[in-house]
C-alpha positions in Angstrom: -41.1 63.9 11.0 -41.5 60.3 10.1 -43.9 59.5 7.3 -45.3 56.2 8.4 -48.6 54.5 8.0 -50.1 52.8 11.1 -53.2 50.9 12.1 -54.4 50.8 15.8 -57.5 49.2 17.2 -58.7 48.5 20.7 -60.3 45.2 21.7 -60.3 45.3 25.5 -63.7 43.7 25.9 -63.1 40.7 23.6 -61.7 37.3 24.6 -58.0 36.7 24.0 -58.5 34.2 21.2 -60.8 36.5 19.3 -58.4 39.4 19.7 -55.4 37.4 18.4 -57.4 36.0 15.5 -58.8 39.4 14.6 -55.4 41.1 14.7 -53.8 38.3 12.6 -56.7 38.4 10.1 -56.4 42.2 9.8 -52.6 42.1 9.4 -52.9 39.4 6.8 -55.4 41.4 4.8 -53.3 44.6 5.0 -50.1 42.9 3.9 -51.9 40.9 1.1 -53.6 44.1 -0.2 -50.3 45.9 -0.3 -49.2 46.7 -3.9 -46.2 44.7 -5.2 -43.3 45.9 -7.4 -40.2 44.4 -5.8 -41.9 43.2 -2.6 -40.0 45.6 -0.3 -43.2 47.4 0.7 -45.0 44.2 1.6 -42.0 43.1 3.7 -41.8 46.4 5.6 -45.0 45.9 7.6 -43.8 46.1 11.2 -45.9 44.6 14.0 -45.1 45.9 17.5 -46.6 46.3 21.0 -47.1 49.5 23.0 -45.0 51.7 20.6 -44.6 52.0 16.9 -41.7 50.1 15.4 -40.0 52.7 13.1 -37.6 50.2 11.5 -37.4 49.4 7.8 -35.8 46.5 6.1 -34.1 46.4 2.7 -35.3 42.8 2.2 -38.0 42.2 -0.4 -40.7 39.5 -0.2 -43.3 39.6 -2.9 -45.5 37.2 -1.1 -45.6 39.1 2.2 -45.1 35.9 4.2 -42.1 37.1 6.0 -43.9 40.2 7.4 -47.0 38.0 8.2 -44.9 35.5 10.1 -43.1 38.2 12.1 -46.5 39.7 12.9 -47.8 36.3 14.0 -45.0 36.0 16.6 -45.7 39.5 17.9 -49.5 38.8 18.1 -48.9 35.5 19.8 -46.7 37.2 22.4 -49.2 40.1 22.9 -50.4 40.6 26.5 -54.0 41.5 26.7 -54.4 45.2 27.6 -51.4 46.1 25.4 -51.7 48.2 22.2 -50.9 46.5 18.9 -49.4 48.6 16.1 -48.9 47.7 12.5 -46.8 50.2 10.7 -45.0 50.6 7.4 -42.2 53.2 7.6 -41.1 53.4 4.0 -41.3 57.0 2.7 -44.0 56.2 0.2 -46.3 54.2 2.5 -48.7 57.1 3.1 -49.0 57.8 -0.7 -49.8 54.1 -1.3 -52.4 54.1 1.4 -54.1 57.1 -0.3 -54.3 55.7 -3.8 -50.9 56.3 -5.4 -50.9 52.7 -6.8 -53.3 51.3 -9.3 -52.9 48.0 -7.5 -54.4 49.4 -4.3 -56.4 52.5 -5.3 -58.4 52.3 -2.0 -55.4 51.7 0.1 -54.8 48.8 2.4 -55.4 49.9 6.0 -58.5 52.1 5.6 -60.2 49.4 3.5 -59.3 46.5 5.9 -60.2 48.4 9.0 -63.6 49.5 7.5 -64.4 45.9 6.7 -63.4 44.7 10.2 -65.5 47.4 11.8 -68.5 46.5 9.6 -68.2 42.8 10.6 -67.9 43.7 14.3 -71.0 45.9 14.1 -72.9 43.0 12.4 -71.7 40.5 15.0 -73.0 42.8 17.8 -76.5 42.8 16.4 
């Protein structure tokens, strides 16, 4: 069984511009919160539509800009009603999400999604 870390959210009732902006902001936060040693983990965030991209890349990018730019293209091409996935398929991704790194003791996905959900609840008031 693959040991990947994935975030999925549904935004069916929101306007397209809001959906794209929210997905991009969430992706950016997750990538930027990812701990950095060589930069390989940051560069292995894979954005995809309707199915999880299980690929990995040996390429490192300490800034995370390559992963963010790839995700931007996927988000811009997203058709409303589709499911957006953000996954990291490196074998240690789950451990990093659950506090293995002192750089990200609260993880990346859980923290970013919780913040987004709190903002969405606040906006609905």
